[in-house]
C-alpha positions in Angstrom: -13.9 -10.3 -4.4 -11.1 -12.7 -4.3 -9.7 -13.4 -7.5 -7.0 -16.0 -6.8 -5.4 -15.0 -10.6 -5.1 -11.1 -10.0 -3.1 -12.0 -6.3 -5.2 -11.0 -3.9 -8.9 -9.5 -3.3 -10.7 -6.7 -5.5 -10.8 -3.4 -3.2 -11.9 -0.8 -5.6 -13.2 -0.8 -9.7 -12.5 2.3 -11.8 -12.9 3.0 -15.5 -10.2 4.3 -17.8 -9.3 5.3 -21.3 -6.6 2.7 -21.2 -5.4 -0.2 -18.7 -3.7 1.5 -15.5 -4.8 5.2 -16.7 -6.5 8.1 -14.4 -10.2 7.5 -13.8 -12.3 9.0 -16.7 -15.6 8.2 -18.3 -13.6 5.4 -20.4 -14.6 1.7 -20.9 -11.2 -0.2 -19.8 -11.6 -1.5 -16.7 -9.2 -1.5 -13.7 -8.6 -2.9 -10.1 -7.2 -2.1 -6.6 -6.0 -5.4 -6.0 -4.9 -6.0 -1.8 -2.4 -9.0 -1.0 -4.2 -12.1 1.7 -1.5 -11.0 3.9 0.4 -8.3 6.0 3.8 -8.8 4.9 4.9 -7.0 8.7 3.5 -6.1 11.9 5.9 -4.4 12.8 8.1 -2.4 9.9 9.9 0.9 9.7 9.0 3.3 6.9 12.6 4.3 7.1 15.9 3.8 9.1 16.4 7.3 8.9 14.7 10.3 9.3 16.1 11.8 5.6 13.6 14.1 2.7 12.7 11.4 0.6 12.3 13.1 -3.3 9.5 12.4 -5.2 6.9 10.5 -2.7 5.1 13.1 -1.3 2.0 11.5 -3.8 -1.0 10.9 -1.8 -3.0 9.0 -4.6 -0.1 7.2 -6.7 1.4 4.3 -4.9 3.0 2.9 -6.9 5.2 5.8 -8.4 5.7 6.6 -4.1 7.4 2.6 -4.3 9.7 3.4 -7.1 11.2 6.7 -6.0 11.3 4.7 -2.2 13.3 2.0 -4.0 15.4 4.1 -6.1 16.5 6.4 -3.2 18.6 3.2 -1.5 19.8 2.9 1.9 20.8 6.5 2.0 17.8 7.4 2.6 16.7 4.9 4.8 15.5 2.5 2.4 16.8 -1.0 3.5 15.7 -4.2 4.1 12.6 -5.0 6.5 11.5 -1.3 5.7 8.0 -0.9 4.2 8.5 -0.7 0.6 11.0 -2.9 0.1 9.2 -5.1 2.0 6.3 -4.4 -0.8 8.2 -4.4 -4.0 10.4 -7.2 -3.0 6.9 -9.5 -2.1 6.6 -12.3 -4.6 3.0 -13.3 -3.0 0.3 -15.7 -4.7 2.2 -16.0 -7.7 2.6 -12.1 -8.4 5.8 -9.7 -8.2 4.3 -6.1 -9.1 3.0 -5.7 -5.1 4.3 -2.1 -4.0 2.8 0.0 -0.8 0.0 2.3 -1.1 -0.9 5.5 -1.3 -2.6 7.2 1.8 -5.7 8.2 -0.4 -5.1 4.1 -1.8 -5.2 2.9 2.1 -8.2 4.9 2.7 -10.1 3.1 0.1 -9.4 -0.1 1.5 -10.5 1.3 4.7 -13.8 2.4 2.9 -14.6 -1.2 1.1 -13.2 -3.3 3.9 -16.3 -5.4 4.5 -16.4 -6.2 1.4 -11.8 -7.0 1.4 -12.5 -9.0 4.8 -15.1 -10.9 2.9 -12.8 -12.1 0.1 -9.9 -12.5 2.6 -11.7 -15.2 4.6 -12.6 -16.7 1.5 -8.8 -17.0 0.4 -8.0 -18.1 3.8 -5.9 -15.0 4.3 -5.4 -12.7 7.6 -7.8 -10.0 7.8 -7.0 -6.3 8.2 -6.8 -5.4 11.2 -7.5 -2.6 13.7 -4.5 -0.5 13.5 -1.9 1.7 11.7 -0.7 0.3 8.3 2.0 2.7 6.6 1.3 4.2 3.1 3.6 5.5 0.7 3.0 9.2 1.2 5.7 11.1 2.5 4.7 13.8 5.1 8.1 15.7 5.7 11.6 14.7 6.4 10.8 13.3 10.5 7.1 11.5 9.6 5.6 9.9 6.4 1.8 9.3 6.5 0.0 6.0 8.0 -3.9 4.8 8.1 -5.3 4.2 11.5 -7.6 0.8 10.7 -9.2 1.8 13.4 -9.9 5.6 13.7 -10.2 5.6 9.9 -7.9 8.8 9.4 -4.9 9.5 7.9 -2.5 10.4 10.1 1.2 11.3 10.8 4.3 9.3 12.4 7.9 9.0 12.6 9.8 7.3 10.0 11.1 4.9 12.4 7.7 4.0 14.0 6.9 0.4 13.9 3.3 0.0 11.6 2.0 -3.2 9.9 2.3 -3.4 5.7 -0.4 -4.7 3.3 1.2 -4.4 -0.8 -1.3 -3.9 -3.3 -1.1 -3.8 -7.0 -2.9 -2.7 -9.9 
């Protein structure tokens, strides 16, 4: 469902005992929101091959993105790379976008039909059947991308070009 006040389409909902908390039997509703537009169709994960500390989480895109931004140019995280595009986005009036983790991209793929309906309602650009960068690093040379044609996670060279779609919570 497209929710203009949230800046995008609700991709996933979970309950927690706190706002943005881990899934529990709590009563507070939390949402993963997908941007209505791709930020790039040909961005690199990084412009250099480097082992970037603390970006291996498969489920925590917020922390991965913060650590990628902190790593900066010395690790190849420069203007136009996937995390920088997401971190600097102000699409739909929101400024807390981040590069999703590989598990968050999997959740988006699993709910792609519903998300497509919301993006169409918002007159956005539907998700493409191609690879999207995640914020999850594999090693110093590769990072995880999610293939929306195959429905699976694949490692890809950091200097390869992939699509980028931001999310927020």
